[in-house]
N, C-alpha and C positions, 0 to 999 in steps of 0.2 A: 817755468813758473811765471804767472802773470804778475804785473805790477801791483794789481789789487791784492793778490795773495801775499806778495812780499810785504806790502804796506800793512796788511792785517796782522802779519806775524810781528812786525816791528811795533805796532800799536799794542798788541798783546804783551810784548816784552816790556814796553814802557809802563803799561798798567801794573804788571807784576813788580816792576822796579818801584813804582809809587807805593804799592801795597807793602813791599818789603821795607820801605823807608819809614813807614808808620810804626812806631814802637809803642808797646803797652806801658801804661803808667799804673801805679798802685797807690791807693790811699789806705792807710792802716789806722786802726784805733789809736796807735801810739803816736800818730802825727797830730792828733787833736789834743789840745791842752785843757785839762780838767779845770773848771772854774771860769773858762772863757765862753763867750757867746758865739764867736765866729772865728774860724781859722781859714787861711788860704794855703792850699797844698797842691803843687803841680798845676797851678793856674786855676784850680777849682776852689770855690768858696763853700765851706761847710758850716752850717749854722744850726743852732739849737733853738727850738720854739716850744712853747707850752700848749700850742693848739695847732690844728691842721690848717687853719686860715693863715698861720704864720704872722700873727699880729701881736702876740704876747711873748716877749723876749724870755729865753731860758738860758741855761748854762750846761756845759758838758760835765759829766761825772763818770769816773772810771770805776770798774768793779772787777774783781777776780774771784772766781769760785771754782773749787776743785781743780785749781791750776789752769783754768781757762779764763783769759782776760778779754775785756772788751770795753767799749765806751757807750754810755747811755746819756740820758738827760737828767740833770739834777733838779728835782722839783717834786712832782706829785708822787712819784714812786721812789724806789731805792736805787737811784742811779741806773735806771733802765729806760727804754723807750716804752712808755706805759699808757694804757687806757685808763681813763678816770671819769668821774662824774663831777661837774662843776656845781657851784652853789645853787644853781637853778634846776639841778637834777638832770641836766642834759649831758649826754655822753660826748667825750672828746678825746683826743690823743696827743701826747707829746710827739714832736716831729723832728727828725734830723734831716735837713734839706741840703742837697748837693746841687750847686749851680756851676756847671762846667763852662769853660771858656768858649767851647764850640760843640758841635754835635759829636757824640761819641757812641761807641757800641760797647756794651758791658759784656765781658767774657767770664767774669767770676764775681760772685757775691757771697761773703761769708758772715754768718750770724751766730750768736751763741745765747745761752741762758734760756733756751726753750726746753723746759723740763718734760720728762716723760709722763704721759697722762695717768696711767694706773698708779704710779708711785706717789704722785702728788695730788691726785684727784683733779688735776687740771687738764681736762679733755678738750679745752678750747684754746690751747696755746697757739696763737696765730700771729705771724709777722705779715704786715700788709705793706706792699711797696707800689708806689705810683710812678709811672713815667709817661708823660704826654698822653693822658687819657687811657692808658692801659694799666691794668691792675694785676699784680702778682701776689700770691698768697703762699706762704710756707706754713703748713699745718702739721703738727705732730700727729703721728699715727698711733692712737691709743691702744692698738692691738699688738704693736711690735716694739721691741727695744731698739734704740739707736736708729730710728727711721722716721722720716718726715715726708710729706707729699708737697710737690710744687705745682701750683695752678697758675695759669695765665688766662686772664679774662674769663674765669669760671671753668675753663677746661683743664683737666688733669694732664700735665706734661709728663710726670713720672715721679718715682721715688728718689729721695736724696738720702744717702747714707751719712751717718755721723762721721765727722772728721776727728772725733775723739771717742772711739768705741768704748762702751761701758760707762761713759760719763753721764748718761741720762738717768742712771740709777739713783736711788735715794741719796740726797746730799750732793749729787753731782751737778754738772752743768752741760747741757746739750750744746753741740757745736756742729753746724751744718754749712757746707759750701755748695752753692748752686752754680753749675757750669752753664754758660750761655743762657742765663735766666730769661732773656727777652729775645733770643734768636738774633736776627739781624736788625732789629728795631734800633734806629738811631734816636738819641735824645740829648737835650742840653740840661735836663733837670731830673733829679732822682729824689723822691721823698720816702723816708722810712717812717712808718707809723704802726701803731698797734691796732688790731681789728676791734671795731666798736660793736660788741655783741650785747644786746639789751639784757640788763640785770646780771651780767656775768663780767667779772673783772679778773680774768686769768691770762690776758694777753700782754706779755712783757718780754723784752729781749734786749740784747746788746749788739752793736755793730762791731765787726772784726776787721774786714777789709773789702775793698772793691777793686777789681782790675778792669781797665778800660783802654780803648784805643781811639784816637781821633779819626773822624771820617774825612777823607780828602774833599775839599770844596769842588763842586762840579766844574767851575771855571778853571781851576788848577788842573784837573784831570783832562779837560778839553785841550788846554794849551800843550800839555805833554803829548797828547795824541796827535795834534796838528803838527807839532815839532817832529814827531817820529815819522809821520807821513811825508813831511817835507824832506827829511833826511834820506828817505828811500828814493824819492823822486830825484834828488840831487845826485845820488849814487848812480842811478840809471842813466842820467844825462852824461855824467863823467865817463861811464863805460862806453856810451854811444860815440 
């Protein structure tokens, strides 16, 4: 076996070691304090805003419906992340903003209070999520119970089953968990907003939890790989 081949195996092993050392963190709605504007959890700052420009301070507000709890924004809606029209008749949305300490990859995002369309005549229940220029949309499927669709940058990714079957019926509270919502896209910011649909105010929901893992810095990965290669060379010289 060549030195190059051996080095490659050691480098691969080092990369796996680095990947294994990166653990997932979770931020839950229960980590956010109702009545506060901003909380820091696992190195991430989560803030409440009354607008998408994030210039109007808002406060967190919790809510439980049909046994499903979550956190929204206290302000224009009923403790939800809600779309609204301002005094000038312009549409805007409350925003829950996540500022991570470094680049992360999101493996799970859970939202609730998306009601089923036929039951509530809310056929435009949409959660809109932004990360670094990319847009994700979770939309209720008005033709099915306990089902929503996840879109990324306008393209349908797939259906998302309810994490609380039957909860979207009359008087219930939808609950949906999206796995790997943005694939391998790395981001340092996550903004949860309601979709701004002209003349329709049916988009509102709650945050439940997000699961994410830090992305190793390129320089750190390079140092580990160089170290692994150096170790292989040292072992070869010792054997010689």
